[in-house]
VMD Tcl script that draws the C-alpha trace (Angstrom):
set ca {
  {-59.20 30.20 44.64}
  {-55.45 29.02 45.32}
  {-53.95 25.85 44.21}
  {-54.21 24.68 47.80}
  {-57.94 25.16 47.76}
  {-58.39 23.53 44.62}
  {-56.80 20.36 46.04}
  {-58.88 20.39 49.19}
  {-62.12 20.74 47.37}
  {-61.31 17.32 45.73}
  {-63.02 18.03 42.46}
  {-62.74 14.45 41.28}
  {-64.17 12.72 44.29}
  {-67.45 11.69 42.89}
  {-67.18 9.41 39.92}
  {-70.57 7.97 39.37}
  {-72.93 9.75 37.04}
  {-76.02 8.94 39.19}
  {-74.39 10.73 42.12}
  {-74.47 14.12 40.26}
  {-77.75 16.18 40.40}
  {-79.35 16.56 36.95}
  {-78.08 20.19 36.24}
  {-74.54 19.14 37.07}
  {-74.69 16.35 34.46}
  {-74.99 18.96 31.91}
  {-72.28 21.21 33.45}
  {-69.68 18.08 33.54}
  {-70.62 16.41 30.15}
  {-68.02 16.04 27.70}
  {-69.00 15.06 24.23}
  {-67.56 11.52 23.50}
  {-68.48 11.42 19.84}
  {-66.51 12.39 16.82}
  {-67.12 13.35 13.24}
  {-70.52 14.71 12.37}
  {-72.42 12.68 15.29}
  {-73.92 14.69 18.02}
  {-74.81 13.29 21.16}
  {-78.17 15.42 21.29}
  {-79.31 14.65 17.76}
  {-83.11 13.14 17.76}
  {-82.16 9.84 16.25}
  {-82.08 6.13 17.33}
  {-78.85 5.27 18.90}
  {-77.17 2.37 20.67}
  {-74.67 3.42 23.37}
  {-72.07 0.89 23.69}
  {-69.48 0.66 26.57}
  {-68.41 -1.56 29.31}
  {-69.05 -0.61 32.98}
  {-67.70 2.93 33.99}
  {-67.36 3.99 30.28}
  {-69.93 6.81 30.41}
  {-73.09 5.36 29.17}
  {-75.29 6.72 32.18}
  {-73.62 10.24 31.75}
  {-74.62 10.10 28.21}
  {-78.15 9.05 28.56}
  {-78.57 11.64 31.66}
  {-77.27 14.51 29.58}
  {-79.80 13.68 26.93}
  {-82.46 13.75 29.41}
  {-81.36 17.09 31.02}
  {-80.81 18.82 27.50}
  {-84.19 17.75 26.18}
  {-85.94 18.53 29.44}
  {-84.63 22.10 29.32}
  {-85.77 22.55 25.69}
  {-89.45 21.87 26.48}
  {-90.21 25.47 27.48}
  {-88.13 27.12 24.71}
  {-89.99 24.87 22.23}
  {-93.29 25.87 23.82}
  {-92.30 29.45 23.63}
  {-91.62 29.29 20.01}
  {-94.41 26.88 19.27}
  {-91.97 24.62 17.43}
  {-91.72 20.78 17.89}
  {-91.28 19.58 21.30}
  {-89.02 16.55 22.16}
  {-90.16 14.71 25.54}
  {-87.47 12.88 27.14}
  {-88.37 9.72 29.07}
  {-85.63 8.17 31.09}
  {-86.10 4.29 32.14}
  {-83.69 2.66 34.45}
  {-84.44 -1.08 33.85}
  {-82.59 -1.78 37.15}
  {-86.00 -0.83 38.65}
  {-87.18 -4.13 37.31}
  {-84.20 -6.55 38.34}
  {-86.22 -8.35 40.99}
  {-88.77 -9.55 38.48}
  {-88.51 -13.10 36.74}
  {-91.31 -13.05 34.62}
  {-90.62 -11.66 31.06}
  {-94.29 -10.55 30.51}
  {-94.25 -8.61 33.80}
  {-91.03 -6.84 32.89}
  {-92.68 -6.12 29.48}
  {-95.79 -4.81 31.35}
  {-93.79 -2.80 33.95}
  {-91.72 -1.01 31.12}
  {-94.88 0.05 29.34}
  {-96.41 1.34 32.47}
  {-93.11 3.13 33.34}
  {-92.95 4.78 29.90}
  {-96.55 5.93 30.40}
  {-95.83 7.43 33.88}
  {-92.90 9.23 32.58}
  {-94.89 10.80 29.90}
  {-96.81 12.27 32.76}
  {-94.40 12.88 35.42}
  {-91.82 14.92 33.46}
  {-94.43 18.06 33.84}
  {-93.92 17.67 37.53}
  {-90.48 19.39 36.96}
  {-92.27 22.55 35.80}
  {-94.14 22.89 39.18}
  {-91.07 23.23 41.37}
  {-89.21 26.58 41.13}
  {-86.16 25.02 42.77}
  {-85.64 22.26 40.30}
  {-86.23 24.79 37.35}
  {-83.60 27.06 38.68}
  {-81.12 24.11 39.32}
  {-81.63 22.98 35.75}
  {-81.40 26.41 34.09}
  {-78.26 27.11 35.84}
  {-76.65 23.78 34.83}
  {-77.56 24.30 31.21}
  {-76.25 27.93 30.81}
  {-72.54 26.49 30.84}
  {-73.15 23.61 28.47}
  {-71.12 24.05 25.18}
  {-72.91 22.80 22.09}
  {-70.55 21.74 19.58}
  {-70.76 23.61 15.97}
  {-72.05 20.33 14.39}
  {-74.99 20.48 16.45}
  {-76.23 23.48 14.57}
  {-78.77 21.53 12.70}
  {-80.76 21.42 16.00}
  {-83.96 23.64 15.36}
  {-83.97 24.94 18.84}
  {-80.38 25.98 19.01}
  {-81.07 29.78 18.43}
  {-83.77 29.98 21.09}
  {-81.58 28.09 23.49}
  {-78.90 30.71 23.07}
  {-81.46 33.61 24.13}
  {-82.72 31.48 26.95}
  {-79.20 30.87 28.30}
  {-78.83 34.63 28.61}
  {-81.59 34.64 31.20}
  {-81.10 34.71 34.89}
  {-82.74 31.74 36.78}
  {-85.39 34.22 38.21}
  {-86.41 35.38 34.54}
  {-86.51 31.83 33.47}
  {-88.59 30.63 36.10}
  {-91.06 33.58 35.72}
  {-91.14 32.70 31.85}
  {-92.00 29.21 32.70}
  {-94.86 30.04 35.11}
  {-96.31 32.38 32.27}
  {-96.07 29.63 29.77}
  {-98.13 27.21 31.98}
  {-100.41 29.75 33.76}
  {-101.82 31.94 30.87}
  {-105.14 30.76 29.79}
  {-105.56 29.53 26.29}
  {-101.68 29.19 25.82}
  {-100.29 26.13 24.31}
  {-98.45 25.38 27.57}
  {-101.34 25.65 29.83}
  {-103.48 23.55 27.54}
  {-100.83 20.85 27.40}
  {-100.53 20.84 31.01}
  {-104.29 20.57 31.84}
  {-104.55 17.67 29.26}
  {-101.63 15.75 30.97}
  {-103.07 16.39 34.45}
  {-106.62 15.20 33.41}
  {-105.00 12.01 31.77}
  {-103.06 11.23 34.90}
  {-106.11 11.47 37.22}
  {-108.35 9.36 34.97}
  {-106.92 7.00 32.40}
  {-103.65 6.38 34.02}
  {-105.08 5.58 37.19}
  {-107.12 2.81 35.58}
  {-104.20 1.46 33.84}
  {-102.12 0.98 36.78}
  {-105.23 -0.44 38.66}
  {-105.67 -3.15 36.09}
  {-101.79 -4.11 35.91}
  {-102.38 -5.28 32.43}
  {-101.08 -2.47 29.99}
  {-100.87 -2.98 26.24}
  {-98.40 -1.37 23.84}
  {-101.45 0.41 22.14}
  {-101.87 2.10 25.42}
  {-98.70 4.20 24.57}
  {-100.18 5.03 21.21}
  {-103.46 6.09 22.77}
  {-101.83 8.19 25.36}
  {-99.76 9.80 22.67}
  {-102.79 10.64 20.54}
  {-104.76 11.92 23.51}
  {-102.06 14.07 24.86}
  {-99.24 14.91 22.50}
  {-100.35 14.71 18.85}
  {-102.19 17.87 18.89}
  {-99.23 19.70 20.18}
  {-96.45 18.42 17.89}
  {-94.63 16.57 20.73}
  {-92.37 13.69 19.96}
  {-90.87 11.06 22.60}
  {-87.13 10.47 23.07}
  {-87.00 7.15 25.24}
  {-83.61 6.74 27.18}
  {-83.03 3.04 28.25}
  {-80.40 2.65 30.92}
  {-79.03 -0.25 32.82}
  {-80.40 -2.83 30.30}
  {-78.13 -5.72 31.50}
  {-79.65 -5.64 35.01}
  {-82.78 -7.40 34.36}
  {-83.40 -11.21 33.93}
  {-81.61 -12.82 30.92}
  {-84.57 -14.48 29.93}
  {-85.90 -11.17 28.67}
  {-83.36 -11.33 25.90}
  {-83.73 -14.97 24.87}
  {-85.71 -15.84 21.91}
  {-89.12 -17.10 22.28}
  {-90.30 -18.49 19.00}
  {-88.97 -15.74 16.69}
  {-88.14 -12.54 18.90}
  {-87.32 -12.25 22.51}
  {-89.66 -9.87 24.51}
  {-86.67 -7.42 24.40}
  {-86.51 -7.38 20.65}
  {-90.47 -7.22 20.33}
  {-90.44 -4.26 22.56}
  {-87.77 -2.64 20.39}
  {-89.53 -3.51 17.12}
  {-92.73 -2.09 18.29}
  {-91.12 1.17 19.45}
  {-89.23 1.52 16.17}
  {-92.63 1.49 14.12}
  {-93.89 4.53 16.00}
  {-93.06 7.74 13.99}
  {-93.20 9.91 17.09}
  {-90.75 7.82 19.05}
  {-86.85 7.52 18.91}
  {-84.70 5.48 21.28}
  {-81.44 5.61 22.84}
  {-80.33 2.48 24.53}
  {-77.25 1.99 26.68}
  {-75.76 -1.68 26.66}
  {-72.57 -3.71 27.25}
  {-70.96 -4.99 24.08}
  {-71.09 -8.82 23.52}
  {-73.54 -9.32 26.35}
  {-77.11 -11.02 26.04}
  {-78.75 -7.71 25.51}
  {-76.34 -6.83 22.61}
  {-78.65 -8.15 19.87}
  {-79.58 -5.19 18.16}
  {-77.30 -5.54 15.22}
  {-79.44 -3.80 12.34}
  {-79.19 -0.09 11.57}
  {-82.94 0.11 11.81}
  {-82.46 0.37 15.65}
  {-80.09 3.12 15.28}
  {-76.27 3.85 14.69}
  {-73.82 2.57 17.28}
  {-72.09 5.04 19.54}
  {-68.73 3.33 20.83}
  {-67.82 4.64 24.25}
  {-64.95 2.27 24.54}
  {-61.62 3.67 23.67}
  {-58.41 1.62 22.99}
  {-55.65 4.00 24.33}
  {-52.92 1.90 22.78}
  {-53.86 3.01 19.12}
  {-54.93 6.18 17.38}
  {-57.58 6.63 19.98}
  {-55.19 7.79 22.37}
  {-54.97 11.36 21.21}
  {-58.66 11.52 21.06}
  {-59.10 10.06 24.52}
  {-56.26 12.45 25.92}
  {-58.30 15.66 24.56}
  {-61.34 14.31 26.17}
  {-59.46 13.77 29.62}
  {-58.24 17.55 29.45}
  {-61.83 18.69 28.81}
  {-63.16 16.58 31.72}
  {-60.39 17.95 34.23}
  {-61.24 21.32 33.29}
  {-64.91 20.74 33.47}
  {-64.65 19.13 36.96}
  {-62.06 21.63 38.42}
  {-64.12 24.63 37.43}
  {-67.29 23.35 38.88}
  {-68.95 26.01 40.95}
  {-65.92 28.21 40.57}
  {-65.90 31.87 39.42}
  {-61.89 31.64 38.87}
  {-61.23 29.64 35.65}
  {-58.50 26.99 35.88}
  {-56.69 25.07 33.06}
  {-55.30 21.50 33.36}
  {-51.65 22.80 33.30}
  {-52.65 24.91 36.57}
  {-52.96 21.60 38.54}
  {-50.83 18.98 36.52}
  {-47.24 19.38 35.60}
  {-47.61 19.09 31.90}
  {-47.01 21.38 28.88}
  {-47.65 21.12 25.07}
  {-44.21 19.40 24.61}
  {-44.48 17.14 27.74}
  {-47.81 15.41 28.59}
  {-46.18 12.50 30.55}
  {-48.11 13.01 33.71}
  {-51.29 12.81 31.96}
  {-50.31 10.00 29.36}
  {-49.69 7.53 32.28}
  {-52.97 8.27 33.81}
  {-54.62 7.63 30.51}
  {-52.85 4.33 30.11}
  {-53.89 3.18 33.58}
  {-57.36 4.26 32.96}
  {-57.50 1.59 30.05}
  {-60.03 4.11 28.39}
  {-62.28 3.79 31.35}
  {-63.92 6.94 32.59}
  {-64.81 5.84 35.90}
  {-61.33 4.62 36.60}
  {-59.81 7.65 34.99}
  {-61.73 10.10 37.53}
  {-60.93 7.68 40.39}
  {-57.09 7.81 39.53}
  {-57.28 11.65 39.10}
  {-58.57 11.75 42.64}
  {-55.96 9.44 43.81}
  {-53.21 11.38 42.15}
  {-54.37 14.64 43.89}
  {-54.32 12.96 47.33}
  {-50.67 11.49 46.81}
  {-49.58 14.97 45.76}
  {-51.14 16.61 48.63}
  {-49.51 14.30 51.04}
  {-46.28 15.50 49.80}
  {-46.66 19.02 48.93}
  {-49.72 20.08 50.95}
  {-51.16 21.52 47.84}
  {-48.33 23.83 47.10}
  {-47.20 22.26 43.80}
  {-48.54 20.66 40.83}
  {-49.20 16.83 40.42}
  {-45.89 15.65 39.00}
  {-44.58 12.25 37.41}
  {-43.58 10.92 40.68}
  {-46.86 11.52 42.35}
  {-48.52 9.43 39.42}
  {-46.17 6.54 39.64}
  {-46.46 6.43 43.31}
  {-50.17 6.46 42.97}
  {-50.20 3.70 40.41}
  {-48.02 1.52 42.46}
  {-50.23 1.89 45.56}
  {-53.26 1.22 43.52}
  {-51.75 -1.96 42.11}
  {-50.48 -3.11 45.51}
  {-53.79 -2.61 47.12}
  {-55.49 -4.81 44.32}
  {-52.81 -7.35 44.82}
  {-53.40 -7.95 48.33}
  {-57.01 -8.86 47.62}
  {-55.53 -12.26 46.52}
  {-54.62 -15.34 48.51}
  {-50.98 -16.56 48.79}
  {-51.59 -19.22 46.05}
  {-53.33 -16.93 43.69}
  {-50.25 -14.43 44.14}
  {-47.92 -17.39 43.42}
  {-49.47 -17.93 40.13}
  {-49.47 -14.31 39.20}
  {-45.74 -13.97 40.23}
  {-44.89 -16.89 37.82}
  {-46.65 -15.10 34.83}
  {-45.00 -11.83 35.82}
  {-41.60 -13.71 35.71}
  {-42.16 -15.02 32.17}
  {-43.46 -11.68 30.84}
  {-40.44 -9.77 32.28}
  {-37.84 -12.37 31.02}
  {-39.41 -12.14 27.55}
  {-40.15 -8.32 27.47}
  {-43.87 -8.36 27.05}
  {-46.98 -7.32 29.07}
  {-49.32 -9.32 26.73}
  {-49.59 -13.03 26.72}
  {-51.26 -16.14 26.08}
  {-51.58 -18.96 28.51}
  {-53.18 -21.88 26.78}
  {-55.61 -24.11 28.63}
  {-55.38 -21.83 31.88}
  {-58.41 -19.61 31.06}
  {-60.24 -20.97 34.13}
  {-57.33 -20.36 36.27}
  {-57.06 -16.74 35.04}
  {-60.70 -15.66 35.72}
  {-60.08 -14.64 39.15}
  {-57.71 -12.03 37.91}
  {-59.94 -10.67 35.17}
  {-63.62 -10.78 36.43}
  {-63.56 -8.08 39.14}
  {-64.19 -4.67 37.34}
  {-62.35 -2.45 35.08}
  {-61.14 -0.72 37.99}
  {-59.81 -3.81 39.73}
  {-58.53 -6.27 37.16}
  {-54.90 -7.08 37.52}
  {-55.13 -8.86 34.20}
  {-57.57 -7.90 31.43}
  {-58.83 -10.20 28.73}
  {-58.36 -8.36 25.41}
  {-59.14 -10.88 22.96}
  {-61.37 -14.02 23.43}
  {-59.97 -17.32 22.12}
  {-61.90 -19.43 19.62}
  {-61.12 -23.00 18.52}
  {-57.27 -23.70 18.79}
  {-56.63 -20.01 19.21}
  {-55.60 -19.10 22.57}
  {-57.09 -16.15 24.64}
  {-54.99 -13.19 24.73}
  {-54.42 -11.17 28.11}
  {-52.51 -8.26 29.19}
  {-51.40 -6.94 32.55}
  {-53.07 -3.84 34.01}
  {-50.76 -0.61 33.30}
  {-50.66 0.09 37.13}
  {-49.55 -3.56 37.89}
  {-46.83 -3.10 35.31}
  {-45.53 -0.10 36.81}
  {-45.74 -1.93 40.29}
  {-43.75 -5.16 38.92}
  {-41.58 -3.46 36.53}
  {-43.17 -5.24 33.52}
  {-42.03 -3.72 30.37}
  {-44.59 -2.00 28.29}
  {-42.52 0.26 25.95}
  {-39.58 -0.23 23.61}
  {-37.59 2.56 22.67}
  {-38.72 3.82 19.29}
  {-37.41 1.53 16.30}
  {-35.52 -0.89 18.68}
  {-36.32 -3.85 20.99}
  {-34.62 -2.12 24.02}
  {-36.87 -1.35 27.05}
  {-37.89 2.26 27.41}
  {-37.99 2.69 31.28}
  {-39.59 6.13 31.08}
  {-42.69 4.52 29.22}
  {-42.99 7.84 27.37}
  {-44.86 8.28 23.97}
  {-42.11 10.70 23.13}
  {-39.24 8.22 23.17}
  {-41.00 5.03 23.20}
  {-43.88 2.84 21.62}
  {-45.96 0.30 23.20}
  {-44.65 -3.46 22.95}
  {-47.15 -5.27 20.64}
  {-45.72 -8.63 20.79}
  {-47.60 -11.48 22.70}
  {-45.60 -14.02 24.55}
  {-46.97 -17.59 24.89}
  {-46.45 -18.89 28.44}
  {-46.01 -22.61 29.33}
  {-45.10 -24.50 32.57}
  {-41.64 -24.93 30.95}
  {-41.11 -21.23 30.53}
  {-42.32 -20.68 34.38}
  {-39.58 -23.00 35.35}
  {-37.14 -21.34 33.15}
  {-38.02 -17.73 34.28}
  {-37.08 -18.54 38.02}
  {-33.52 -19.97 37.29}
  {-31.04 -17.56 38.42}
  {-27.97 -16.34 36.46}
  {-29.45 -16.28 33.08}
  {-28.36 -13.49 30.69}
  {-29.38 -12.26 27.40}
  {-27.28 -12.25 24.10}
  {-27.44 -11.70 20.36}
  {-27.04 -14.32 17.87}
  {-23.79 -13.24 15.75}
  {-23.18 -16.33 13.77}
  {-25.45 -19.36 12.40}
  {-24.33 -22.12 10.22}
  {-26.42 -22.54 6.90}
  {-28.65 -25.26 8.44}
  {-29.39 -23.09 11.40}
  {-28.56 -26.00 13.93}
  {-25.67 -24.35 15.61}
  {-23.83 -20.97 16.09}
  {-22.67 -18.24 18.31}
  {-24.53 -15.91 20.54}
  {-22.81 -12.73 21.95}
  {-23.30 -11.22 25.39}
  {-21.16 -8.62 27.20}
  {-18.63 -8.98 24.41}
  {-18.22 -12.67 25.10}
  {-19.19 -15.36 22.46}
  {-20.92 -18.46 23.54}
  {-21.31 -21.62 21.53}
  {-24.93 -23.19 21.12}
  {-26.67 -25.90 19.32}
  {-30.31 -26.06 18.47}
  {-30.71 -29.02 20.97}
  {-29.96 -26.60 23.90}
  {-32.99 -24.72 23.03}
  {-35.99 -25.26 25.40}
  {-38.81 -27.48 24.08}
  {-41.43 -24.77 23.75}
  {-39.24 -22.51 21.78}
  {-37.55 -25.01 19.36}
  {-39.99 -24.10 16.62}
  {-38.84 -20.47 16.69}
  {-36.84 -19.20 13.74}
  {-33.23 -18.46 14.39}
  {-31.66 -15.73 12.52}
  {-28.42 -13.34 13.28}
  {-29.57 -10.49 15.41}
  {-32.23 -12.64 17.39}
  {-31.96 -12.28 21.07}
  {-31.66 -15.35 23.22}
  {-31.69 -15.79 26.98}
  {-29.67 -18.55 28.33}
  {-27.37 -19.92 31.00}
  {-23.74 -19.30 30.26}
  {-21.28 -22.22 31.06}
  {-17.69 -21.37 31.65}
  {-17.67 -18.58 29.15}
  {-17.89 -21.17 26.29}
  {-21.45 -22.62 25.97}
  {-24.89 -21.35 26.08}
  {-27.52 -23.80 27.70}
  {-31.22 -23.67 28.56}
  {-31.70 -21.23 25.61}
  {-35.01 -19.23 25.33}
  {-35.58 -17.65 21.97}
  {-36.98 -14.10 22.50}
}
mol new
graphics top color blue
foreach p $ca { graphics top sphere $p radius 0.5 }
foreach p [lrange $ca 0 end-1] q [lrange $ca 1 end] { graphics top cylinder $p $q radius 0.2 }
display resetview
């Protein structure tokens, strides 16, 4: 396939894990964990991340992986791990907590049975097998007992695998055949009765396990997704524990069960704070700190997974994006604009390809101009969602941030006014809340990176200086860390025309007067000329001031930057 065909295939068009077939999830999954942790270890885990951070992909990859290992485990007569995937959004219309609890129990019981329906469909088996064949298992996963068997199974063709499965379930007296018959009998009798009564008990899970799986050394891995979609009262305390905590405590006590549960951090469902519920897997990634390189490596892996999907020819990231080992600017700006959110990342990759194709018809790689144009168009489209009055406030904040060389800010007593810019989604927020205020401490916000590009809000200083780095490159610059405090007075100052910047070159001992130099001209100033909100700022030689020059002699309306 040539480069033009790769463009036209739109490899990043799909950006929601639910839209991928199960076998493609394994094919596209990139391990988000670091260190000794493995995403497929049979253990309790709490998967934390905001919307679009990859929680569903993580759980579905676990589901597909363990679904695939059932047959190899049966063949080798070793321990079987049965994955049970529960989407709690199925119960989002329920208001009664007990009904939610009962429905979860029934769903677990149903999935203990339904999992075996996969092995009745040759088409599903073939798809699952083909999806698994390309799955890379990190070396740290070598403790998985089934690993060697999986390597052998991966060498099989889909036809050979289906034949193996059929033999496993058809041979009279075999472990697979006996297990399949027991599950079928249970579905036709006990399960029908439980659903008919609509009053399941937690002990039904234990009874079902003892009847169906205990003799065959089967364990359960229950994967809970979309937890935040159900009624909030399910997470509120009634007496000692909420229904949610009671359910998790009950499951935790069962030696044959492990759980992996995906939740939003700092939400009503984020109450499992003890290690007995499992280690936390953080999917959030702050791309402004040391996580950047880790996330960038993931981005490269994701790109290569997507562009090589269903292809015989293998591409690398450099084939599609104008990057090299010495210059990663093209991807760096996309990473910054994604803000560490996987769904937004894939969206931006698709948008960049679309922009580049408009200009080069698929003949050249995506370059830095394509990326900047994409980010500007993305930000402009978001800005147009707001009313004229909302744009006016936005413009005021932008003016202050630009005048004071910052993209992070605090705006005391204005949190209600700012909600409209922060509550859309990770993909469509112009402003992001990065630190919630407490007590007298104000909340801290930052402009979306795409919007900074669009409005020319500075995000980088040249290294070891306070000069703006317009290239916004990690090679030459570093992210601006300072947070500017916005007031109505500063908004008024920001729109005054004719203000210039200079550096203090002389201060008297009392620090009440001095000279500020701009464009090789010295201007006299006194502390009385500093705007009210900056009067408490400490003055020193070398400090930057923004001011109105009067007759090449005096500095007035001074802001201390």
